N, C-alpha and C positions, 0 to 999 in steps of 0.2 A: 310474702315478698314476691313480687312479680319479676320475671326475668326481663332483662333489657331486650328490646326488639333487635333482630338481626338486621344489618344494613341491607337495603335492597340492591340487587344486582343492576348493573348498567343496562339501560334499555337495549343497547346494541347486542347484549348477550342473549336476549330473549327472542331472537329472530332466526328464521330458517337460513337466511343468508349468512349469518355469522357461523353457524355450524357447518355450512357448506364450505366456507373459507377454511375452517379447521381441517376438514377432510382434504381439501386441496393442499394444505400445508403438509399433511402426512405424505402425500404423493410427491410434493416438491422436495421434502426431506430425503426420501429414498432416491429420487432422481439426482439430487445434488451430491449425495454420498457416492453414488456409482460414478458420476462424472468426475468427481474429485479423485477417486481411486484410480480411474483410468488415466486422467490427465497427468496427475502427479507421478504415477508409475511410468508413464511414457517419458516424462522429463527426466526422471531419475535414471531410467535405462539408457536413454539417448545421450545423457551427459557423462557417461562413464569414461569418455575419452580424456576427461580432465583429471582422473584419479591420481596420476603419477606426478602431480605438480609439486614443486618446491616453493615454499612461501617466500623465499628471499628474493633479492634482486636477480633479474634474468633467470628466474626459476622455471619459466615456461619453455615450450618447444616452438621452433619457428613454423612447424607444420600446422600449429594452431591457427596461424593467420589464414592458411588455405581453408581450414574448417569454418572460420568466421566469415570469410568471403563467400564460401559456398552457402552458408546460411543466409547471407545477403541475397544471393541469387534465388534461393528458395523463397525468401520473403517477397521478393519482387514478383516471382511467378505466382505465388499464392495470392497476392493482392490482385494480380491481373485476372486470374481464374475466378476468384470470388467477387471481383468488382468492388473490392473494399476501398472506400475513399481514403485519400492520404491523411485526412484529419477526421477523427471520430470522437464522439463524446467521451470524456474521461470517466473514471470510476466514480468519483464523487459527484459528477454531474448526473450520472444515472441514478445514484442514490437519492439525490435531492429532488429530482423530478419524479421519482418513482415509476420510471418507464424506461424500457430498453427497446431500441429499434431492432426487431427480430430479423430483419433482412441483413443486418450487419453481423449477426452472431456467428454464422459459419466462417466468415472471413476472419473475424477476430480470433476465433478458436484456432483456426489453421495457422494463421500468421504468428500468433503468440506461441504455439507449440514449437514451430521451427526456430523462432527467435530465442526461446529459453533453452532449447537443446543446443543451439549454436553458441551459447555463452553470453548473450546480451545481458547487460546490467539492469535487469527488470525482474519483477516478481510475477507469480502465477495468478494473483488475485483479480487482475483485470479480466482475464479470459474466463475464470471460474464464475466471477460475478455476472459476466455477460451471459454465460450459458444458463446459470440458475435464474437470474432475473429475467432473462429472455423467455425461459420456460414459463415463469409466472405471468409475464405479459401476454404470451401466446395463449395460455390457458384462460386468462381473464377475457380475452377477445373471443375465444371459442364459446365460453359460457355466458357471453354478453353481460359481464358484471358492470356495475355502476363505476363511475370514475374513482370514487373513494375506495371501493372494494378492489378495483383493479390495481390501484396503487399499493394497497396492503398485500395483495397477492404477489406483486412483483418484489416487494421487500421480503416477503416470505421465501421467494425463490433465491434471493441473495443469501438469506440465512441458511437455507438448505445447502447451498454451495459451500458456505464457509464453516458449517458446523463441524465437519470432520477435519478440515484444514487447520483450524485454530484450536481444535481439541477442547473447546470451552463454549458452552451455550451462553454463559454470562458475557464473555468478551464479544461474541458475535452480536448478540442483541444490543448491548450497550453501544457498540460501534455504529450499527445501522441506525439506531434510534437517535443518537447524537448528531449524526450527519443528516439524516432525512428529516428529523423533527416533525413527525406527524402530530397534528393538534386535534383538539376536540374529541369526538367519538372515534375518529380515525386512530387515535392513540391506543385505545383499548384493543381494537381489531389488529392493528399492526403489532402490538406487543404480544398478544396471545398467539397469533399465527407464526411470528418469528420464533417464539419459544418452542412451539411444537415442531416447526420445520428443522430448526437447528438441533433440537434434542434427538429427533429421529435420525437426522444425518450423522450426528456424533455416534449414536448407538450402532448404526450400520458400519460406519468407518472404523470405529474402535474394535468391533468384533473381528474385522479383517486385518487392519493394519496397526492397531494399537494407537496410543497417544503419541503424536509426532511433534507436538509443540510445547509441551510442558517441561520445565527444567532444562531447557536447551543449553543455557549458559551458566556454568558453575562459577560462582564468585567466592572469594575468601570472606569468611564471616567478619563482621565488624559491628561494634556496639554503637547504638544511637547516642548522639550528643546534641545538645541544644544548638551549637553553632552550625550543624548540618542544615538547619532550616534557613539560615542566612546564606550559607554557601550555595544553596540551591538557586538563589536569585542570579548571581553571575553565571552559573551553569546554564540557566534558562536563556540568558542573554547570548551566551556562546552559541546555543542552538539556533537562536534567531539569526545571528550573523551567518551561520553555516547555511541556513535555508535561503537567506538573501543571496549569498554567493552561488548556491545551487540554481536559484532562479535566473541569475545572470548567465550561468553556463547554458542553461536550457534556452534562454532567449537568444543568446549569441549563436548557438549551434543551429537553432531553428532558422534564424535569419540567413546564416551562411548556406544551409542546404536549400532554402527556398530560392536563393538567388542563382543557384546552379541551373544553367540551361541545358540539362541533360535528362535522359529518361529516368523515371523513378527507380527502375531496377539498378541503374548505375549508382544512384544515391544510396540504396541499400547495401550494395557491394562495398562502396566507399566507407559507409558506417561500420560494416563488419570488419574491414581491413583495419580501421582505426582502433576499435576496441580489441581486435585481435593482437595488434602490435603492442598496445598497452598491456594486454594480458600476458604477453611473453615477458615483458620487462617486470611487470608487477602482477603475478598470477592471482593474488588475492582480490583483484578487481573484477574477476570474471563471475558470471552468473548472478543470481539474486543477492548473494552475500550471506545467506543464512548459515551454510556450512563453513564458509570462509571466516566468519566471525568467531566460530568455535575454535578454529585453528589459531586465530590470533590470540584468543584468551589463553590457550594452552601452549602457545609458542614461547620458545626460549631463544633469546638473542635477537628479538625483533626490536631494534632501536627506535628512538623517537623520530629519527630522520626517515626511516622506512615507513613508519606509521603515518607521518604527515604526507609523504608521497602517495601512499595508498589512499588516504582520505581525499586528497585533491583529485587523484586519478579516477577514483570511483565517481565523483561528481561529474568529471568529464565524460566518462564512458556512459553514465546514465543519460546525460544530455545528448550525446551522439546517438545512442540507441534510440531514443525517442525521435530525434530529428531525422534519423536515417530510415524511418518507416517501420522499425521493429515495434512490436506490441507487447505490453506488459504493464504491471502495476507498480506504483511508487512506494508502497508500504515497506516491503522487504528491503529495498535499497536504502530507504530512509533509516530503518533500524540499523543497518550496517554502518551508515555514515555516523549515526549517533553513538553507537557502541565504539567505533574506532576513535571518535573524538574523545570519548571517556577514557580510553587507554592513553591517549596523548596527554590529556590533562593530568592523569595520575603520574605519568613519567616525568612531566615537566614540574609538577608540584607534588612530590611524594607524600606530603602531609595530608593531602586529600585522599581518603580511602578509595581503593579501586572500586569497591562495590558502590560507593556513593556516586563517584563520577560516572561510572559506566551506566548504572541504572537511571540516573537523572537524564543523561543525554540520550540514552536508548529510547526513552519515552518522549523527551522534549523535542527532538528533531521531527519525528512524524507528527507530534502534537502541534508543532508550529505550522504544519502543512494542512492538517485536517481539524475541523472543529469537533474533536472527540477527545477531550482531555481525560475523562474518567476511563474511557476504553483503553487509552494508551497507558494509563497507570496500571490498570488491571492486567493488560498484556505484559507489561514489564514485570509485574509481580509474579505472573505465571511463568514467564520465561526464565527469570533469575531465581525464583523462590526466596526472595528477600523477605524479612520479617514485616509484621504489620507496622511497627514504628518506623521502619525504613521507607515506607511508602509515602510518609508525610513530605519529606524533601522532594520526592519524585513529583508529587502533585504540584508543589510550589514551582518547580522548574518548568513543568508543562504549562502552567498558567502564565508564568513570566514570559516564556517563549511565544505563546499565543498572543498575549497582549502586546508584546513588542512588535510582532508581525502586523497585527491589526493597526497599530499606531503608524507603522511605516506605510501601510496601504492608505491610511487616512491622509497622511502628509502628502503622499504622491498624488492622491485625488485632488486635494486642495491646490497643489501646485499646477496640475493640469487645468483646473477651473480658473485659476488666476491667469494662466497663460492664454486661455481661450478668451477671457474677458479683456485682456490687454491687446488682443489682436484687433486691429481696426476693421470695421465692416467694409465690404466692397462698396465703392461709390455707386450711386444709382445710375442706371442707363439713361443717357441724355437723348437717345434716339427715339 
């Protein structure tokens, strides 16, 4: 009896260039872990001024407005010193192109640092991704890598930056692969280098800071029932509505700030004053929302009116932070918005288990913004430690939200096309 032949390895694995990429991935993993430790540590230390906040109405202090306004001044000065353009590529844009403009990285890192210390409603993932991905792009240019290898190296840089932050190689690799979607032989290279970079990063980060992302949100246990699968559909639609409203806030704030005929630094100060005042009235809207969401889950006496106000105010402060020139990522604020919406759903409809509503919307809101449904399900499972059966409704909610948003985009595109077709052409010049 002869043994079955082993499957041959991909040709991409049998080249010197592939193993060079693996070596670069190790370097990028170490670099990403160090950068994440320093950046997150600086944000944590600088944001201690918020520690004495009361989660209720008017639980903040009015001197917070001065801190937020000062952060606006710092943002404006940092932008001017680093010559950072007012508009820069977003996190998902960089992932999809597999390229980071290295000239923008110092400005993004500096502006994001003062933005997050000042309490802007943004997350650290934009700056960390720019630094890690930028290092990958810079290294690829220095080593004169091919276009495909350079893209894989950039994505490995992102993985190195996120390996420690998200405390899970699986989440990091899934998120990047779903958003970037490398095809063909690029898939093998991108997958292998991201696994190496994120694993090295996680190992270094965990040895120093421990796991900072797992089991963040403790939910009451609940048994899985069949009707949870059906309930996930309206929860996904709720997420799509929330993301649509959020997009409206962002568009409105952007248009308003763009129309202001004032220096950019004045816009940043105004943005800081706005989210600072909102923070005094509703302290839970400050910062990325990661710690604030834990407060809400453990809070006693947080009524539905307060939760709804926090939900709407968080969308406002996120939009104002972006429109005012502050720099940060959308994932952490989206998690906060989704989790808060889950708390509201449970309070309005007590028959819906808190764990079901919270976990579904925690994943579905960011899932409606990014084409990474499996990564969002995994992230929610890691964050809440829900059981395997409980992840089935979460996936349904994420897919429902994503399809709903895609249908809205399709209808809007059709409407614009119909409007363009109905517009009469300019008459020919008779001269």
